[in-house]
C-alpha positions as MATLAB code, in Angstrom:
seq = 'MSLSPLQVFPEDYSLLTDLYQLTMSACYVGEGLDQRRASFELFTRRLPSNFGYIVAMGLTQAMEYLESLAFSDRHIAQLQAMSIFEHAPEAFWETLRNAQFAGDVWAVPEGTVMFANEPLLRVEAPLWQAQIVETYLLNVINYQTLIATRAARLRDMAGPDAKLLEFGTRRAFSPQGALWAARAALAGGLNSTSNVLAALQLGEQPTGTMAHALVMAIAALEGSEDDAFEAFHRYFPGAPLLIDTYDTVAAARRLAAKRQQGEYALAGVRLDSGDLVALSKQVRELLPDVAIFASGDIDEYEIHRLNQAGATIDGYGLGTRLVTGTPVNGVYKLVEIDGIPVMKESSSKATYPGRKQVFRHYEGDRAVQDWLALATESQNHGAQPLLQPMMQNGQLITQLDSLADIAQRTAQSVASLPPESRQVQDPQPYPVNITSALEQETQATRERRASKMTQT';
ca = [
     -20.186  -10.805  -32.956;
     -21.135   -8.960  -29.593;
     -19.736  -10.303  -25.722;
     -21.238   -9.538  -22.444;
     -19.314   -7.381  -20.217;
     -17.175   -9.282  -17.838;
     -18.655   -7.295  -15.093;
     -19.698   -7.954  -11.272;
     -22.609   -6.311  -10.372;
     -24.246   -6.788   -6.641;
     -27.480   -8.494   -7.903;
     -24.755  -11.662   -8.891;
     -22.597  -11.750   -5.476;
     -23.948  -15.322   -4.506;
     -22.282  -16.659   -7.522;
     -18.472  -14.723   -7.334;
     -17.735  -17.774   -5.420;
     -15.779  -21.228   -6.336;
     -17.761  -24.125   -7.353;
     -16.924  -26.717   -4.756;
     -18.590  -24.346   -2.781;
     -21.733  -25.429   -4.732;
     -20.958  -28.251   -4.946;
     -20.078  -29.229   -1.225;
     -23.336  -27.299   -0.541;
     -25.300  -30.050   -3.126;
     -24.332  -32.365   -0.801;
     -24.819  -30.732    2.586;
     -28.921  -30.636    1.335;
     -28.542  -34.344    0.072;
     -26.833  -35.512    3.052;
     -29.295  -33.286    5.521;
     -26.307  -31.837    7.048;
     -27.221  -28.616    5.754;
     -29.129  -26.778    8.467;
     -27.051  -28.031   11.335;
     -25.012  -25.026   12.449;
     -21.649  -24.567   11.771;
     -18.572  -21.880   12.863;
     -16.111  -20.672   10.100;
     -13.094  -18.569   10.944;
     -11.004  -16.375    8.643;
      -7.109  -16.469   10.010;
      -4.154  -16.541    8.441;
      -1.721  -19.332    9.361;
       1.152  -17.140    8.813;
       2.001  -13.347    8.196;
       3.734  -11.743    4.787;
       7.645  -12.312    4.955;
       8.869   -9.168    6.746;
       5.374   -8.062    8.295;
       5.270   -8.104   12.408;
       1.728   -7.478   11.986;
      -1.728   -7.135    9.588;
      -4.569   -4.788    9.720;
      -7.725   -5.799    9.578;
      -9.499   -4.147    7.001;
     -12.957   -5.830    4.598;
     -15.813   -6.036    7.390;
     -17.806   -3.278    5.788;
     -18.363   -4.916    2.231;
     -18.040   -8.443    3.821;
     -21.773   -7.087    5.781;
     -23.048   -5.705    2.774;
     -22.350   -9.175    0.997;
     -23.800  -11.589    3.633;
     -26.748   -8.814    3.665;
     -27.803   -8.946    0.274;
     -26.911  -12.960   -0.050;
     -29.515  -13.728   -3.006;
     -29.582  -16.712   -6.258;
     -32.473  -15.026   -8.444;
     -34.325  -17.509  -10.631;
     -32.186  -16.645  -13.303;
     -29.183  -17.358  -11.430;
     -30.572  -20.938   -9.851;
     -31.361  -21.742  -14.401;
     -27.972  -21.010  -14.922;
     -26.597  -23.655  -12.353;
     -29.116  -25.850  -13.552;
     -28.630  -25.725  -16.898;
     -24.433  -26.691  -16.338;
     -24.023  -31.071  -16.690;
     -21.954  -30.839  -13.506;
     -25.454  -30.306  -11.559;
     -26.740  -32.753  -13.070;
     -27.271  -35.234   -9.904;
     -27.863  -32.448   -8.075;
     -31.136  -32.964   -5.342;
     -33.822  -30.835   -6.119;
     -34.130  -29.609   -2.808;
     -31.247  -27.957   -3.300;
     -32.428  -25.746   -6.319;
     -34.823  -24.563   -3.582;
     -32.437  -24.444   -0.869;
     -31.146  -21.341   -2.813;
     -34.388  -20.216   -4.406;
     -35.214  -19.452   -0.553;
     -31.334  -18.343    0.314;
     -31.235  -15.273    2.840;
     -28.070  -15.437    5.631;
     -29.243  -15.561    8.637;
     -25.769  -16.330   10.535;
     -24.313  -14.622   13.276;
     -21.022  -13.049   12.720;
     -18.452  -12.226   15.159;
     -15.154   -9.737   14.429;
     -12.831   -7.581   15.146;
     -13.465   -4.017   13.849;
     -11.610   -2.703   10.841;
      -8.271   -0.976   11.968;
      -6.887   -3.755   14.603;
      -3.390   -4.783   14.639;
      -3.779   -9.280   14.243;
      -1.078  -12.282   14.230;
      -1.256  -15.160   12.732;
      -3.724  -17.546   14.296;
      -5.934  -14.500   15.069;
      -9.258  -15.324   13.633;
     -10.394  -11.643   11.553;
     -14.016  -13.754   11.300;
     -16.377  -16.034   12.750;
     -18.992  -17.064   10.586;
     -22.056  -19.025   12.722;
     -24.395  -20.492   10.683;
     -26.545  -23.433    8.866;
     -23.616  -25.528    7.901;
     -23.936  -24.644    3.336;
     -24.305  -21.117    4.388;
     -21.271  -20.854    6.318;
     -19.403  -22.855    3.178;
     -20.954  -21.047    0.326;
     -19.429  -17.011    1.265;
     -16.398  -18.818    2.329;
     -15.037  -17.531   -0.957;
     -16.119  -13.815   -0.898;
     -15.284  -12.850    2.117;
     -11.673  -14.328    1.519;
     -11.699  -12.467   -1.318;
     -12.624   -8.959    0.396;
     -10.719   -9.225    3.775;
      -7.270  -10.925    1.958;
      -7.020   -7.853    0.430;
      -8.121   -4.876    1.630;
      -6.026   -6.428    4.953;
      -3.244   -6.320    2.596;
      -3.219   -3.294    1.198;
      -4.840   -1.416    4.639;
      -1.326   -3.615    6.133;
       0.749   -2.034    3.353;
      -0.460    1.466    4.184;
      -0.031    1.439    7.410;
       3.362    1.417    7.359;
       4.215    3.693    5.030;
       2.467    6.506    7.088;
       4.603    4.430    9.704;
       7.740    4.616    8.009;
       7.211    8.117    6.603;
       5.708    9.753    9.745;
       2.669   11.101   10.339;
       3.111   14.831    8.524;
       4.066   13.090    4.645;
       1.235   13.669    2.407;
       1.015    9.878    1.187;
      -1.722    9.627   -2.315;
      -2.528    6.291   -3.906;
      -1.212    5.982   -6.974;
      -2.320    2.605   -7.292;
      -5.694    2.003   -9.932;
      -3.776    1.052  -12.775;
      -1.532   -1.492  -11.238;
      -4.512   -2.798   -9.051;
      -5.470   -6.510   -9.915;
      -9.176   -5.274  -11.530;
     -10.808   -2.397  -11.301;
     -13.223   -3.388   -8.712;
      -9.741   -4.488   -6.491;
      -8.666   -0.660   -7.467;
     -11.600    0.687   -5.393;
     -11.047   -1.688   -2.755;
      -7.240   -0.897   -2.689;
      -8.272    3.042   -2.350;
     -10.325    2.603    0.563;
      -8.193    0.375    2.428;
      -5.306    2.110    1.826;
      -7.376    5.746    2.888;
      -8.296    3.866    5.982;
      -4.624    2.583    6.361;
      -2.810    5.763    6.793;
      -3.425    7.437    3.402;
      -3.515   11.560    3.264;
      -5.894   10.545   -0.246;
      -6.137    8.594   -3.663;
      -6.371    9.796   -6.988;
      -9.312    7.143   -8.173;
     -11.858    9.330   -9.268;
     -14.441    7.341   -7.970;
     -12.813    5.623   -5.220;
     -12.768    9.331   -4.066;
     -16.142   10.505   -4.593;
     -18.610    7.628   -3.609;
     -15.663    7.684   -0.412;
     -17.328   11.364    0.061;
     -13.533   12.366   -0.701;
     -11.193   14.811   -2.138;
      -8.993   13.003   -5.332;
      -5.982   14.379   -5.461;
      -3.521   13.972   -8.141;
      -0.593   16.296  -10.620;
       0.114   15.990  -13.801;
       1.632   13.121  -16.651;
       4.824   13.388  -18.936;
       2.828   13.383  -21.484;
       0.757   16.572  -21.050;
       4.279   18.177  -20.559;
       5.847   16.649  -23.809;
       2.773   17.038  -26.037;
       3.377   20.647  -25.107;
       6.952   21.762  -25.044;
       6.350   19.817  -28.544;
       3.580   22.183  -30.271;
       4.350   24.924  -27.919;
       7.843   25.340  -27.450;
       9.108   24.184  -24.006;
       8.808   22.897  -20.650;
       7.884   26.293  -19.143;
       4.766   26.453  -21.661;
       3.709   23.019  -20.204;
       3.490   24.717  -16.846;
       2.120   27.637  -17.449;
      -0.454   26.495  -19.479;
      -0.999   23.652  -16.833;
      -0.891   26.967  -14.260;
      -3.929   28.651  -16.656;
      -6.625   26.066  -15.664;
      -5.163   24.643  -12.360;
      -3.247   27.632  -10.817;
      -1.335   27.176   -8.005;
      -1.276   22.363   -8.794;
       2.285   20.630   -8.696;
       4.229   20.282  -11.647;
       5.833   17.182  -12.644;
       9.199   18.158  -13.350;
      11.651   15.356  -14.493;
      10.675   15.242  -17.601;
      13.801   16.722  -19.147;
      16.213   17.965  -16.578;
      14.713   18.389  -12.880;
      16.960   20.272  -11.318;
      16.859   22.726  -14.457;
      13.388   23.046  -14.045;
      13.455   23.880  -10.494;
      15.808   26.602  -10.882;
      13.878   28.176  -13.527;
      10.959   28.249  -11.395;
      12.641   29.349   -8.502;
      13.454   32.448  -11.255;
       9.586   33.230  -11.517;
       8.514   33.019   -7.686;
      11.251   35.279   -7.191;
       9.906   37.528   -9.328;
       6.299   36.598   -8.064;
       4.589   35.418  -11.043;
       2.987   32.496  -10.007;
       2.899   30.123   -6.799;
       3.052   26.418   -6.395;
       1.890   24.522   -3.623;
       4.513   21.406   -4.584;
       6.780   19.900   -7.518;
       6.815   16.048   -8.048;
      10.311   13.937   -9.049;
       9.283   10.328  -11.010;
      12.620    9.315  -11.371;
      16.227    9.573  -10.753;
      18.572   10.102   -7.482;
      15.582   10.794   -4.837;
      18.161   11.772   -2.519;
      20.400   14.168   -4.426;
      17.603   15.648   -6.178;
      15.251   16.420   -3.213;
      17.860   18.021   -1.954;
      19.051   20.101   -4.521;
      15.335   20.982   -5.308;
      14.874   21.405   -2.096;
      17.950   24.510   -2.234;
      16.317   25.839   -5.449;
      12.479   25.939   -3.964;
      12.987   25.810   -0.152;
       9.137   26.186    0.961;
       8.387   24.000   -2.247;
       6.226   20.759   -1.244;
       8.466   17.830   -2.974;
       6.642   14.684   -3.387;
       8.126   11.194   -4.951;
       6.680    8.429   -7.052;
       7.447    5.646   -8.499;
       7.783    2.238   -7.608;
       8.276    3.612   -4.075;
       7.556    1.243   -0.860;
       8.026    1.691    2.908;
      11.505   -0.135    2.647;
      12.874    2.752    0.000;
      11.038    5.259    2.598;
      13.069    4.300    4.778;
      16.023    4.536    2.508;
      15.245    7.801    1.359;
      15.205    9.308    5.124;
      18.318    7.504    6.110;
      20.265    8.507    3.349;
      19.014   11.878    4.489;
      16.503   13.492    0.920;
      14.419   16.213    2.269;
      10.878   14.756    0.881;
       7.563   15.847    2.051;
       5.116   13.572    0.017;
       5.160   10.196   -1.901;
       2.554    8.813   -4.397;
       2.232    5.583   -3.730;
       1.459    2.551   -6.331;
       2.502   -0.638   -7.620;
       3.813   -2.063   -4.643;
       1.003   -0.593   -2.416;
      -1.597   -2.844   -4.287;
       0.795   -5.553   -5.167;
       3.052   -8.111   -3.704;
       3.000  -10.273   -1.173;
      -1.201  -11.421   -0.145;
      -2.254  -12.302    3.169;
      -2.911  -15.446    3.014;
      -5.887  -15.273    4.864;
      -7.905  -18.763    5.454;
     -11.332  -20.076    6.326;
     -11.595  -23.047    8.657;
     -14.640  -25.416    9.914;
     -13.540  -25.264   13.942;
     -17.377  -26.401   15.317;
     -20.328  -28.546   13.927;
     -23.071  -29.147   16.122;
     -21.268  -27.979   18.692;
     -18.347  -29.746   18.173;
     -15.412  -28.694   17.652;
     -12.791  -29.963   14.999;
      -9.751  -29.155   13.903;
      -7.213  -29.939   10.694;
      -4.111  -31.498   11.433;
      -2.379  -31.746    8.524;
       1.364  -31.359    8.013;
       1.550  -27.057    8.365;
      -1.839  -26.629    8.047;
      -3.172  -27.617   11.093;
      -6.060  -25.615   13.012;
      -7.060  -25.012   16.579;
     -10.800  -26.594   17.391;
     -13.688  -24.441   18.494;
     -14.751  -21.410   18.864;
     -12.067  -18.863   19.684;
     -11.830  -15.157   21.276;
      -8.535  -13.067   21.258;
      -7.477  -11.425   24.165;
      -4.882   -8.153   23.696;
      -3.304   -7.885   27.392;
      -2.509   -3.520   27.961;
       0.172   -1.625   30.084;
      -1.332    1.933   29.876;
      -1.978    2.730   26.393;
       0.651   -0.466   24.622;
      -0.574   -4.038   24.113;
       2.242   -6.211   25.620;
       0.975   -9.577   24.683;
      -2.853  -11.575   23.578;
      -3.557  -14.609   24.639;
      -6.196  -16.735   21.614;
      -8.481  -18.272   23.598;
     -11.387  -20.303   23.500;
     -15.196  -17.746   23.022;
     -16.469  -19.648   26.480;
     -13.197  -18.081   28.346;
     -13.211  -14.724   30.157;
      -9.743  -13.171   30.955;
      -9.526  -11.296   34.836;
      -6.402   -9.128   34.359;
      -7.986   -6.461   32.269;
      -7.386   -7.763   28.370;
      -9.521   -6.753   26.012;
     -11.443   -9.417   23.986;
     -10.641   -8.646   20.325;
     -13.791   -9.694   18.544;
     -16.951   -8.910   18.473;
     -20.672   -9.024   17.765;
     -21.605   -7.453   14.269;
     -24.031   -9.250   12.775;
     -27.265  -11.588   14.902;
     -29.523  -13.807   12.648;
     -28.660  -12.141    9.353;
     -29.347   -8.693   11.103;
     -26.788   -5.968   11.366;
     -26.894   -5.157   15.100;
     -23.663   -3.234   15.270;
     -23.164   -0.058   13.401;
     -19.918    0.236   11.251;
     -17.304    2.942   11.070;
     -17.206    4.698    9.359;
     -13.203    5.615    6.831;
     -12.403    8.063    9.534;
     -12.680    6.444   12.688;
     -11.341    2.890   10.701;
      -8.361    5.185    9.819;
      -8.067    6.503   13.899;
      -8.286    3.324   15.174;
      -5.527    1.659   12.480;
      -3.316    4.444   13.399;
      -3.799    4.111   17.085;
      -3.767    0.554   16.765;
      -0.110    0.557   15.571;
       1.136    2.697   17.432;
       0.329    0.676   20.757;
       2.873   -2.400   19.174;
       5.611   -2.720   20.170;
       8.862   -1.112   18.306;
      10.114   -3.823   17.448;
       7.232   -5.529   15.526;
       6.848   -2.066   13.697;
      10.273   -2.828   12.410;
      10.078   -3.136    8.751;
      13.155   -5.731    8.429;
      13.064   -8.514   10.745;
      10.621   -7.417   12.739;
      10.666   -9.074   16.102;
       7.205  -11.007   16.816;
       4.691  -10.350   18.943;
       4.251  -12.644   21.773;
       1.020  -14.469   21.134;
       0.081  -17.459   24.141;
      -2.638  -20.386   23.787;
      -4.786  -20.306   27.014;
      -4.333  -23.991   29.373;
      -7.929  -24.804   28.296;
      -7.801  -24.300   24.419;
      -4.342  -26.330   24.597;
      -6.318  -28.632   26.532;
      -9.763  -28.614   23.830;
      -6.530  -29.119   21.037;
      -5.481  -32.761   22.833;
      -9.108  -34.169   23.189;
      -9.845  -32.965   19.396;
      -7.252  -34.670   18.634;
      -7.778  -37.941   20.770;
     -11.673  -37.556   19.934;
     -10.445  -37.322   16.234;
      -7.529  -40.793   16.659;
     -10.949  -42.701   19.025;
     -12.850  -43.045   16.156;
     -10.201  -43.674   13.347;
      -9.796  -46.705   15.566;
     -12.566  -47.787   16.156;
     -13.327  -47.294   12.258;
];
């Protein structure tokens, strides 16, 4: 039996959504609400545990998605074949057939540090369009924001000179996720990725070393670990070698002897197991001018521990704990409909009403506080608005940044934060204030809703 590959292609992005986005859109069309102007904002209610900030990422892929949003005849036929849509209004199918995103988008540039309740992105569009894009936007922005944030924290702990390599493809949540993870990791501060496809698509050079399998295979068939090293260097002269397959220190001692005899150059060695503090010190004594890389479920907490313990490590291969872990739980909520501010009031999930802007106040190059404000407000004390217009009437109006520019913004944005907010353990909250105008609108919106409930 032949099965169709379960893959995602750009022409199918419109169906990469939750069912309720389509059923709600059908309802909007049937009730004549689909073209009402709506504003949705994407933000996180709270930061992941021990995170003092998040780094906004994924905007480029979000814009690409909105630009290509369309429903083909095949898509519509597939949906019509479902009994779920048996009573959907006929106008719904025509709406899908003519779909083209026609809204405005405001967003913070990729690489900007953000905090809880601050919008990373706002969509202003006909209600059904603003609704139907929710799932994809959350998918791409939540995941890349998580990876970029972890990468920024890793860079902060490792320091500016350490070589940080993204090795997470085999642990990423999907092949598509692996590509996004590689991009976000580089944008967040890592030097390179081992993912060949991601590197080529991003215009980068992939980086990697070798696996234990090569050492074991050649050692078994040709005689020794050294034979494996020599074989690898015949085709990749000077490449870093993985030296912990058998006895790390013994391998380093033999390599040191060969180097003293001038037999070959060596760009680096990688340690993938054992006591990395003790082993790195022993290898450094034997190979003082050779870069030492470490890998094996390393994260920012482990790098901090290794640094505190005096490990002599020049770079890290970062995989599982970079591309997985506690998610950035971003949400996408309606904040205004037809010019009427709205808010959610349920316990622990309340939102602020109305279209909003975030203003960041700097003293020199240091960020000192943020203001969450209504989009109609202006700040007169030198604070900078963070959300910028990206798309108007469905057309991109701002040139998207290069990966290098995003990485530079990430570094500068993180460096601008107070040191206590950058800690990887018990970071101190960065001050985010609510303007009086937003407080007043929140109260007025709550009162309007209560009044309507009383009237009914």
